[in-house]
NUPA-893429 format. One record per residue (C-alpha): chain; residue in one letter; x, y, z; residue number from 1. Coordinates in Angstrom, 1 decimal, decimal comma. Example, Ala and Ser with C-alpha at 12.3 -4.5 7.8 and 13.67 -1.06 7.14 Angstrom:
! NUPA-893429
chaine / residu / u / v / w / num
A / A / 12,3 / -4,5 / 7,8 / 1 .
A / S / 13,7 / -1,1 / 7,1 / 2 .
//
This chain:
! NUPA-893429
chaine / residu / u / v / w / num
A / M / 4,7 / 7,2 / -30,1 / 1 .
A / T / 3,9 / 9,8 / -27,4 / 2 .
A / S / 6,6 / 11,6 / -25,3 / 3 .
A / H / 6,1 / 12,3 / -21,6 / 4 .
A / T / 7,9 / 14,5 / -19,1 / 5 .
A / Y / 7,4 / 14,3 / -15,4 / 6 .
A / I / 8,9 / 16,4 / -12,6 / 7 .
A / P / 9,5 / 14,1 / -9,7 / 8 .
A / R / 9,1 / 15,2 / -6,0 / 9 .
A / G / 11,1 / 14,2 / -3,0 / 10 .
A / V / 14,1 / 12,6 / -4,9 / 11 .
A / C / 17,4 / 13,6 / -6,3 / 12 .
A / S / 16,4 / 13,4 / -9,9 / 13 .
A / T / 14,9 / 16,5 / -11,3 / 14 .
A / K / 13,1 / 15,2 / -14,4 / 15 .
A / I / 11,9 / 11,9 / -15,9 / 16 .
A / E / 11,3 / 11,6 / -19,6 / 17 .
A / F / 10,0 / 8,6 / -21,6 / 18 .
A / D / 8,1 / 7,6 / -24,7 / 19 .
A / M / 5,2 / 5,2 / -24,9 / 20 .
A / E / 3,9 / 3,3 / -27,9 / 21 .
A / D / 1,2 / 0,7 / -27,7 / 22 .
A / G / 1,5 / 0,6 / -23,9 / 23 .
A / K / 5,2 / -0,1 / -24,0 / 24 .
A / L / 8,0 / 2,0 / -22,5 / 25 .
A / H / 10,8 / 3,4 / -24,6 / 26 .
A / N / 13,7 / 5,8 / -24,0 / 27 .
A / V / 13,3 / 6,2 / -20,2 / 28 .
A / R / 15,7 / 9,0 / -19,1 / 29 .
A / F / 16,3 / 10,6 / -15,8 / 30 .
A / T / 18,0 / 14,0 / -15,2 / 31 .
A / G / 20,0 / 14,0 / -12,0 / 32 .
A / G / 20,0 / 11,3 / -9,4 / 33 .
A / C / 22,2 / 8,2 / -9,3 / 34 .
A / N / 23,3 / 8,2 / -12,9 / 35 .
A / G / 24,4 / 4,5 / -13,2 / 36 .
A / N / 21,4 / 3,1 / -11,3 / 37 .
A / L / 18,9 / 5,3 / -13,3 / 38 .
A / K / 20,5 / 4,4 / -16,6 / 39 .
A / A / 20,1 / 0,7 / -15,6 / 40 .
A / I / 16,4 / 1,2 / -14,9 / 41 .
A / G / 15,9 / 2,7 / -18,3 / 42 .
A / R / 17,6 / -0,2 / -20,0 / 43 .
A / L / 15,7 / -2,8 / -17,9 / 44 .
A / V / 12,3 / -1,3 / -18,7 / 45 .
A / E / 12,9 / -0,7 / -22,4 / 46 .
A / G / 10,0 / -2,2 / -24,4 / 47 .
A / A / 8,3 / -3,5 / -21,3 / 48 .
A / D / 4,6 / -3,1 / -20,6 / 49 .
A / A / 4,1 / 0,3 / -18,9 / 50 .
A / E / 1,4 / -0,8 / -16,5 / 51 .
A / D / 3,4 / -3,8 / -15,4 / 52 .
A / I / 6,4 / -1,7 / -14,7 / 53 .
A / S / 4,4 / 0,9 / -12,8 / 54 .
A / D / 3,0 / -1,9 / -10,6 / 55 .
A / I / 6,5 / -3,4 / -10,0 / 56 .
A / L / 8,1 / 0,0 / -9,1 / 57 .
A / A / 5,3 / 1,5 / -7,0 / 58 .
A / G / 6,2 / 1,8 / -3,4 / 59 .
A / N / 10,0 / 1,3 / -3,8 / 60 .
A / L / 11,6 / 3,6 / -1,2 / 61 .
A / C / 15,0 / 5,3 / -1,0 / 62 .
A / G / 16,2 / 5,8 / 2,5 / 63 .
A / N / 13,7 / 7,7 / 4,6 / 64 .
A / K / 12,4 / 9,8 / 1,7 / 65 .
A / G / 9,1 / 8,0 / 1,5 / 66 .
A / T / 9,6 / 7,6 / -2,3 / 67 .
A / S / 12,4 / 6,9 / -4,8 / 68 .
A / C / 13,2 / 7,7 / -8,4 / 69 .
A / A / 11,7 / 4,3 / -9,3 / 70 .
A / D / 8,6 / 5,1 / -7,3 / 71 .
A / Q / 8,4 / 8,5 / -9,1 / 72 .
A / L / 8,7 / 6,7 / -12,5 / 73 .
A / S / 5,7 / 4,6 / -11,4 / 74 .
A / K / 3,8 / 7,8 / -10,7 / 75 .
A / A / 4,9 / 9,3 / -14,0 / 76 .
A / I / 3,7 / 6,2 / -15,9 / 77 .
A / K / 0,3 / 6,2 / -14,1 / 78 .
A / E / -0,2 / 9,8 / -15,0 / 79 .
A / A / 0,7 / 9,1 / -18,7 / 80 .
A / L / -1,7 / 6,2 / -18,8 / 81 .
A / A / -4,6 / 8,2 / -17,3 / 82 .
//
């Protein structure tokens, strides 16, 4: 299992951490942001295929920010998979 940390840009959360094993996501955690919503994302993606989740969340926007915490998770996953 590998651990990853990503510093998101343009959103309220200040850090995204997650583990990956065999292409599956585990222990997704956000620091800051909308606590309940971000905990829910972590629970929903637990054990899911990282590439599939990245594709689903990419381009999800929050207000007029041009990104969102979910979109930033997508970017973090893509970086981890590269």
